[in-house]
C-alpha positions as CSV (number, residue, x, y, z in Angstrom):
1,M,11.7,-4.3,34.3
2,I,9.9,-1.0,34.6
3,M,9.8,-0.6,30.9
4,M,7.9,-3.9,30.4
5,L,5.6,-3.2,33.3
6,K,4.6,0.1,31.6
7,I,3.3,-1.8,28.6
8,F,1.3,-4.3,30.5
9,F,-0.2,-1.9,32.9
10,F,-1.1,0.4,30.0
11,L,-3.0,-2.5,28.3
12,L,-4.6,-3.8,31.6
13,L,-5.9,-0.3,32.3
14,L,-7.5,-0.2,28.9
15,I,-9.7,-3.3,29.8
16,P,-12.1,-1.3,32.0
17,L,-12.5,1.2,29.2
18,C,-13.7,-1.6,26.9
19,L,-16.6,-2.2,29.2
20,K,-17.9,1.4,29.0
21,K,-20.1,2.6,26.2
22,K,-18.8,4.8,23.4
23,M,-15.1,4.3,24.3
24,F,-14.2,2.4,21.1
25,W,-12.2,5.3,19.6
26,V,-10.6,6.2,22.9
27,V,-9.2,2.6,23.2
28,Q,-8.1,2.7,19.6
29,M,-6.2,6.0,19.9
30,S,-4.7,4.7,23.2
31,M,-3.2,1.8,21.3
32,F,-1.6,4.1,18.7
33,L,-0.2,6.0,21.7
34,L,1.2,2.8,23.1
35,M,2.9,2.2,19.7
36,F,4.9,5.4,20.0
37,F,5.8,4.7,23.7
38,F,7.1,1.3,22.6
39,I,9.2,2.7,19.7
40,N,11.3,4.7,22.3
41,M,12.0,1.7,24.5
42,M,14.7,0.0,22.5
43,I,17.9,0.4,24.4
44,D,20.4,-2.1,23.2
45,I,19.5,-3.2,19.6
46,M,22.1,-6.0,19.4
47,N,21.3,-8.1,22.6
48,F,18.3,-8.9,24.8
49,C,17.3,-5.8,26.8
50,N,14.7,-4.9,29.4
51,L,15.3,-8.3,31.1
52,S,13.1,-9.2,34.1
53,Y,11.4,-12.4,35.2
54,M,12.4,-14.3,32.1
55,M,10.9,-11.6,29.9
56,G,12.9,-9.4,27.5
57,Y,13.3,-8.7,23.8
58,D,15.9,-8.3,21.1
59,I,15.5,-6.9,17.6
60,I,13.4,-9.8,16.3
61,S,10.9,-9.6,19.1
62,F,11.0,-5.8,19.0
63,G,9.9,-5.6,15.3
64,L,7.2,-8.2,15.8
65,I,5.8,-6.6,18.9
66,L,5.7,-3.3,17.1
67,L,3.8,-5.0,14.2
68,S,1.4,-6.6,16.7
69,I,0.5,-3.2,18.3
70,W,0.1,-1.5,14.9
71,I,-2.1,-4.3,13.4
72,C,-4.3,-4.4,16.5
73,S,-4.8,-0.6,16.3
74,L,-5.7,-0.9,12.6
75,M,-8.0,-3.8,13.3
76,M,-10.2,-1.5,15.4
77,M,-10.1,1.2,12.8
78,A,-11.2,-1.3,10.1
79,S,-14.1,-2.6,12.3
80,E,-16.0,0.7,12.6
81,K,-19.1,-1.2,11.3
82,L,-19.4,-3.1,14.6
83,Y,-19.3,0.3,16.5
84,K,-21.9,1.7,14.1
85,Y,-24.4,-1.1,14.6
86,N,-23.3,-1.8,18.2
87,F,-22.7,-5.5,17.5
88,Y,-21.1,-6.7,20.8
89,V,-18.5,-3.9,20.4
90,N,-17.3,-3.9,24.0
91,F,-16.5,-7.6,23.9
92,F,-14.8,-7.2,20.6
93,T,-12.5,-4.4,22.0
94,F,-11.7,-6.6,25.0
95,N,-10.9,-9.5,22.7
96,V,-8.5,-7.4,20.7
97,I,-6.7,-6.2,23.8
98,F,-6.5,-9.7,25.3
99,L,-5.1,-10.9,22.0
100,L,-2.5,-8.1,22.0
101,I,-1.4,-8.9,25.5
102,M,-0.9,-12.6,24.5
103,L,1.1,-11.7,21.5
104,I,3.4,-9.3,23.4
105,L,4.0,-12.0,26.0
106,T,4.7,-14.6,23.2
107,F,7.3,-12.4,21.6
108,S,8.9,-11.1,24.8
109,T,9.2,-14.3,26.8
110,M,12.6,-16.1,27.0
111,N,11.3,-19.3,28.6
112,L,10.5,-22.0,26.1
113,F,7.5,-23.4,28.1
114,M,6.0,-19.9,28.7
115,F,6.5,-19.3,25.0
116,Y,4.4,-22.4,24.3
117,M,1.7,-21.3,26.7
118,F,1.3,-17.9,25.2
119,F,1.7,-19.2,21.6
120,E,-1.3,-21.5,22.2
121,S,-3.3,-18.9,24.2
122,S,-3.2,-16.4,21.3
123,L,-5.3,-19.0,19.4
124,I,-8.3,-18.5,21.7
125,P,-9.2,-14.8,20.9
126,T,-8.5,-15.4,17.2
127,L,-11.0,-18.3,17.3
128,M,-13.5,-16.1,19.1
129,L,-13.1,-13.4,16.4
130,I,-13.9,-16.0,13.6
131,I,-16.8,-17.7,15.4
132,G,-18.3,-14.6,17.0
133,W,-18.0,-12.0,14.2
134,G,-17.8,-14.2,11.0
135,Y,-20.3,-14.0,8.2
136,Q,-21.5,-17.5,7.2
137,P,-22.5,-20.6,9.2
138,E,-19.4,-22.4,7.8
139,R,-17.3,-20.3,10.2
140,I,-17.8,-23.1,12.8
141,Q,-16.1,-25.6,10.5
142,A,-13.3,-23.0,9.8
143,G,-12.8,-22.6,13.5
144,V,-12.6,-26.3,14.0
145,Y,-10.0,-26.6,11.2
146,L,-7.9,-23.9,12.7
147,L,-8.1,-25.4,16.2
148,F,-7.3,-29.0,15.4
149,Y,-4.6,-28.4,12.8
150,T,-2.8,-26.2,15.4
151,L,-3.4,-28.4,18.5
152,F,-2.6,-31.7,16.7
153,V,1.0,-30.7,16.2
154,S,1.4,-28.6,19.4
155,L,1.2,-31.6,21.8
156,P,4.4,-33.2,20.4
157,M,6.1,-29.8,20.8
158,L,5.1,-29.7,24.5
159,L,6.5,-33.1,25.1
160,G,9.7,-32.0,23.3
161,I,10.0,-29.0,25.6
162,F,9.6,-31.3,28.7
163,F,12.2,-33.6,27.3
164,I,14.7,-30.7,27.0
165,F,13.9,-29.6,30.5
166,N,14.4,-33.1,31.9
167,E,17.7,-33.6,30.1
168,Y,19.3,-30.2,30.5
169,N,17.4,-28.6,33.3
170,C,17.1,-25.4,31.3
171,M,14.3,-23.7,29.3
172,I,15.8,-20.3,28.6
173,M,16.1,-19.8,24.9
174,Y,19.3,-17.7,25.2
175,F,21.2,-20.5,27.0
176,L,19.7,-23.3,24.9
177,K,21.5,-21.9,21.8
178,F,24.8,-23.2,23.3
179,L,23.4,-26.8,23.0
180,N,23.4,-28.8,19.8
181,L,20.6,-31.3,20.1
182,N,20.8,-34.3,17.7
183,L,17.5,-36.2,18.0
184,Y,15.2,-36.8,15.0
185,I,12.0,-37.1,17.0
186,L,12.8,-34.0,19.0
187,Y,13.6,-32.1,15.8
188,F,10.3,-33.1,14.1
189,S,8.2,-32.4,17.2
190,M,9.6,-28.9,17.6
191,V,9.6,-27.9,14.0
192,M,6.3,-29.2,12.8
193,A,4.3,-27.0,15.2
194,F,5.7,-23.9,13.6
195,L,5.5,-25.2,10.0
196,V,1.7,-25.8,10.5
197,K,1.4,-22.3,11.9
198,M,3.3,-20.7,9.0
199,P,1.6,-22.6,7.1
200,M,3.7,-24.9,5.0
201,Y,2.2,-26.5,1.9
202,F,0.3,-29.8,2.8
203,T,-0.6,-28.3,6.2
204,H,-2.2,-25.1,4.8
205,L,-5.8,-26.2,4.4
206,W,-7.0,-24.4,7.5
207,L,-5.8,-21.0,6.3
208,P,-8.1,-20.2,3.3
209,K,-11.1,-21.5,5.2
210,A,-10.3,-19.4,8.3
211,H,-9.7,-16.3,6.1
212,V,-12.8,-16.6,4.0
213,E,-15.1,-17.0,7.1
214,A,-13.3,-14.5,9.3
215,P,-14.4,-10.8,9.7
216,V,-11.9,-8.2,8.4
217,S,-10.3,-7.9,11.9
218,G,-9.8,-11.7,12.0
219,S,-8.2,-11.8,8.6
220,M,-5.9,-8.9,9.5
221,I,-4.6,-10.5,12.6
222,L,-4.3,-13.9,11.0
223,A,-2.3,-12.6,8.0
224,G,-0.5,-9.9,9.9
225,I,0.7,-11.7,13.1
226,M,-0.5,-15.3,13.5
227,L,1.5,-16.6,10.5
228,K,4.6,-14.7,11.9
229,L,4.4,-16.7,15.1
230,G,5.5,-19.8,13.1
231,G,8.5,-17.9,11.6
232,Y,9.5,-16.4,14.9
233,G,9.4,-19.9,16.6
234,L,11.6,-21.4,13.8
235,L,14.1,-18.5,14.2
236,R,14.4,-19.3,17.9
237,V,14.3,-23.1,17.9
238,L,16.6,-24.0,14.9
239,I,19.5,-22.3,16.7
240,F,19.8,-25.1,19.2
241,M,19.3,-27.9,16.7
242,Q,21.9,-27.0,14.1
243,K,23.2,-30.5,13.4
244,M,19.7,-31.9,12.7
245,S,18.8,-28.8,10.7
246,L,21.8,-29.3,8.4
247,K,20.8,-32.9,7.8
248,M,17.0,-32.5,7.4
249,N,16.3,-28.9,6.2
250,F,16.5,-29.8,2.5
251,L,13.2,-31.5,2.9
252,W,11.4,-28.4,4.0
253,V,13.1,-26.2,1.4
254,I,11.9,-28.5,-1.4
255,I,8.3,-28.8,0.0
256,S,7.9,-25.0,0.6
257,L,9.3,-23.9,-2.8
258,M,7.3,-26.5,-4.8
259,G,4.3,-25.8,-2.7
260,G,4.7,-22.1,-3.2
261,L,4.8,-22.6,-6.9
262,F,1.6,-24.8,-6.9
263,I,-0.2,-22.3,-4.7
264,S,0.7,-19.4,-7.0
265,L,-0.8,-21.3,-9.9
266,K,-3.9,-22.0,-7.7
267,C,-4.2,-18.3,-7.1
268,L,-4.7,-17.7,-10.8
269,C,-7.8,-20.0,-10.7
270,Q,-9.5,-18.2,-7.7
271,I,-12.7,-16.2,-8.1
272,D,-13.0,-15.3,-4.4
273,M,-10.9,-12.2,-3.5
274,K,-10.2,-13.2,0.1
275,S,-9.4,-16.7,-0.9
276,L,-6.9,-15.4,-3.5
277,I,-5.2,-13.1,-0.9
278,A,-5.1,-16.0,1.6
279,Y,-3.4,-18.4,-0.9
280,S,-0.9,-15.7,-1.8
281,S,0.1,-15.6,1.9
282,V,0.9,-19.3,1.7
283,A,3.1,-18.7,-1.3
284,H,5.0,-15.8,0.5
285,M,5.4,-17.9,3.6
286,G,6.8,-20.7,1.4
287,M,9.7,-18.4,0.5
288,V,10.1,-17.5,4.2
289,I,10.3,-21.2,5.3
290,G,12.8,-21.8,2.4
291,G,15.0,-18.9,3.6
292,I,15.0,-19.9,7.3
293,M,15.8,-23.5,6.5
294,T,18.9,-22.6,4.5
295,M,20.4,-21.6,7.9
296,N,22.5,-18.7,6.6
297,Y,22.6,-15.0,7.3
298,W,20.8,-13.8,4.2
299,G,18.0,-16.4,4.8
300,Y,17.4,-15.3,8.4
301,M,17.5,-11.6,7.6
302,G,15.3,-11.9,4.5
303,A,12.7,-14.1,6.4
304,Y,12.5,-11.4,9.1
305,V,12.1,-8.5,6.6
306,L,9.5,-10.4,4.5
307,M,7.5,-11.4,7.6
308,I,7.1,-7.8,8.6
309,G,6.6,-6.6,5.0
310,H,4.0,-9.3,4.3
311,G,2.2,-8.6,7.7
312,L,1.5,-5.0,6.6
313,C,0.9,-5.7,2.9
314,S,-1.5,-8.7,3.3
315,S,-3.4,-7.0,6.1
316,G,-3.9,-4.0,3.8
317,L,-5.2,-6.2,1.0
318,F,-7.8,-7.8,3.3
319,C,-8.9,-4.3,4.3
320,L,-9.4,-3.5,0.6
321,A,-11.3,-6.7,0.0
322,N,-13.6,-5.8,2.9
323,I,-14.1,-2.2,1.6
324,N,-15.5,-3.8,-1.6
325,Y,-17.5,-6.4,0.4
326,E,-19.2,-3.7,2.5
327,R,-20.5,-2.1,-0.7
328,L,-21.3,-5.1,-3.0
329,H,-21.9,-7.7,-0.3
330,S,-19.9,-10.2,-2.4
331,R,-16.3,-11.2,-2.6
332,S,-16.6,-12.7,-6.1
333,L,-14.3,-11.3,-8.8
334,I,-17.2,-11.8,-11.3
335,L,-19.3,-9.1,-9.4
336,N,-16.4,-7.0,-8.2
337,K,-15.6,-5.5,-11.7
338,G,-15.1,-2.0,-13.0
339,M,-14.5,-0.5,-9.5
340,M,-12.3,2.2,-11.1
341,N,-15.5,3.8,-12.4
342,F,-17.0,4.1,-8.9
343,M,-14.0,4.5,-6.6
344,P,-11.1,5.8,-8.7
345,S,-9.1,6.9,-5.6
346,M,-9.4,3.4,-4.1
347,S,-8.0,1.9,-7.3
348,L,-4.7,3.8,-6.5
349,W,-4.5,1.9,-3.2
350,W,-5.3,-1.4,-4.9
351,F,-2.4,-0.7,-7.2
352,L,0.0,0.4,-4.4
353,L,-0.6,-2.5,-2.1
354,L,-0.6,-5.1,-4.9
355,S,2.6,-3.8,-6.3
356,S,4.1,-4.0,-2.8
357,S,2.8,-7.6,-2.6
358,M,4.7,-8.5,-5.8
359,A,7.9,-7.0,-4.4
360,A,8.1,-3.8,-6.4
361,P,10.4,-1.1,-5.0
362,P,10.4,0.7,-2.6
363,S,8.6,-1.9,-0.5
364,M,10.2,-4.0,2.2
365,N,9.0,-7.1,0.3
366,L,11.7,-6.3,-2.3
367,I,14.6,-6.4,0.1
368,G,13.1,-9.5,1.8
369,E,12.7,-11.4,-1.5
370,I,16.1,-10.4,-2.8
371,S,17.7,-11.7,0.4
372,L,15.7,-15.0,0.4
373,I,16.5,-15.6,-3.3
374,N,20.2,-14.9,-2.5
375,S,20.2,-17.4,0.4
376,M,18.4,-20.2,-1.5
377,V,20.5,-19.8,-4.7
378,S,23.7,-19.8,-2.6
379,W,22.4,-23.0,-0.8
380,S,21.7,-24.8,-4.1
381,Y,21.6,-23.6,-7.8
382,L,18.7,-26.1,-8.4
383,T,16.3,-23.7,-6.6
384,M,16.9,-21.0,-9.2
385,F,14.3,-22.2,-11.7
386,T,11.6,-22.7,-9.0
387,L,12.3,-19.2,-7.6
388,M,12.0,-17.7,-11.1
389,M,8.6,-19.3,-11.6
390,L,7.5,-18.4,-8.1
391,T,8.3,-14.7,-8.4
392,F,6.8,-14.6,-11.9
393,F,3.5,-16.1,-10.9
394,S,3.5,-13.9,-7.8
395,A,3.4,-10.9,-10.1
396,S,0.8,-12.7,-12.3
397,Y,-1.8,-13.2,-9.6
398,S,-1.3,-9.7,-8.2
399,L,-2.0,-8.2,-11.7
400,Y,-4.8,-10.7,-12.2
401,L,-6.5,-9.5,-9.0
402,Y,-5.9,-5.8,-9.9
403,S,-7.2,-6.0,-13.5
404,Y,-10.3,-8.1,-12.6
405,T,-11.4,-5.8,-9.8
406,Q,-10.6,-2.4,-11.3
407,H,-11.3,-2.9,-15.1
408,G,-14.1,-4.5,-17.0
409,K,-17.8,-3.8,-17.2
410,Y,-19.3,-2.9,-13.8
411,N,-22.2,-4.7,-12.3
412,I,-25.6,-3.0,-13.3
413,S,-26.9,-3.1,-9.7
414,L,-24.3,-0.6,-8.5
415,Y,-26.3,2.6,-9.4
416,S,-26.8,3.3,-5.7
417,F,-23.4,3.6,-4.1
418,Y,-21.2,5.6,-1.7
419,M,-17.6,6.5,-2.2
420,G,-14.6,5.7,-0.1
421,L,-14.5,7.2,3.4
422,S,-11.6,9.2,4.9
423,R,-11.3,6.6,7.6
424,E,-10.7,3.9,4.9
425,F,-8.1,6.0,3.1
426,L,-6.3,6.7,6.4
427,L,-6.5,2.9,7.2
428,L,-4.9,2.0,3.9
429,M,-2.2,4.8,4.2
430,L,-1.2,3.5,7.6
431,H,-0.6,0.0,6.1
432,W,1.2,1.3,3.0
433,L,3.4,4.0,4.5
434,P,5.4,1.9,7.1
435,L,5.8,-0.8,4.4
436,N,7.6,1.6,2.1
437,I,9.2,4.1,4.5
438,M,11.0,1.4,6.5
439,I,13.2,0.5,3.5
440,L,15.1,3.7,4.4
441,K,16.2,2.1,7.7
442,I,16.7,-1.5,6.4
443,D,20.1,-1.6,8.2
444,Y,18.2,-2.2,11.5
445,F,17.0,-5.5,10.1
446,M,20.5,-6.6,9.1
447,I,22.4,-6.3,12.3
448,W,20.6,-8.6,14.7
449,F,22.0,-12.0,13.7
């Protein structure tokens, strides 16, 4: 209990600092400090630990809480422009801390209803980031898409949670896993909320809109953490609906794999950098959904590894797109050409992060994709062809983005230009290093199931 209170008091005491002037970097460094406190808090890696008041975490929650703290710290580092121009920077800092508190509560609660509450509450600060600090007037429409897609499927999930409580008088996830619920309507009401959040193909239309209109911090948190809430929810919920899952999961595997393939082809047609990276997230999450829905060990482990790997990789790519946008004031691939001539050091980071995105060694994405391919091929040999095409086109759009941005004849208006800043290189290194170093301790990701 004391361990969990440490984290919450630390974050609550950061809120008064948000309201003071010129405390932006103090708050950011404090969040990095919190990260290192939290790393030392894992006691029993196999079971739920630090239990108190229906809060606690196991290895899945632990990894995703670490990712949340890390991405929120990097969001503040990426948003230095707000501090420079003093654009509501205190409210922005408060928003980030409030969002982090909601995410930690979501991942550490063991009560299904409290999970729903915090799961939906994390939407509010994200919406405020998009509407408050977005670039174009269309951000209002993007915010409405995000809100209504998510809320439309969340209400059936709330009714499903009340039904479970009414029937079994229990809402603790750890005890619910001993049940085996066998109701179609309950299954669909619980699962659809998470599939829209992932997002699955057919329910993905809110994601590219939200990413394109969001500021860099909004894109980072959306790609890094918000999509992972859906995967985390599926990992928790499918355990107590195993009979229904074995009957119905083939449907989601087919939709997610075929959808991932179509989205990969759509990526090759994009001319907006942020839109391309957003669609690539849908393709990656399609593989994660397919892996989880096979309901086997390799699928669960691969989904968890790929979620964490994609969170770091995709967030880093949005940072790179923003670095270009701050200089050229355009996200178009037609204007973002020949960047190797102007920022040769930055093209190294483009290559490193895009190679990680297409699952090149030694990134975590490689282990994740191998595990997911293993799980889906063992589930059915018919998935093999789709997976081959999906991984091929994943590499294709990554190389397409790299070659278009770095090579070619540069835009003539770029004669007045400044190079990459040390803050930007540090930001990219802090995305890339954990993504590739954690492969050395990949055994931690394999022992939780």
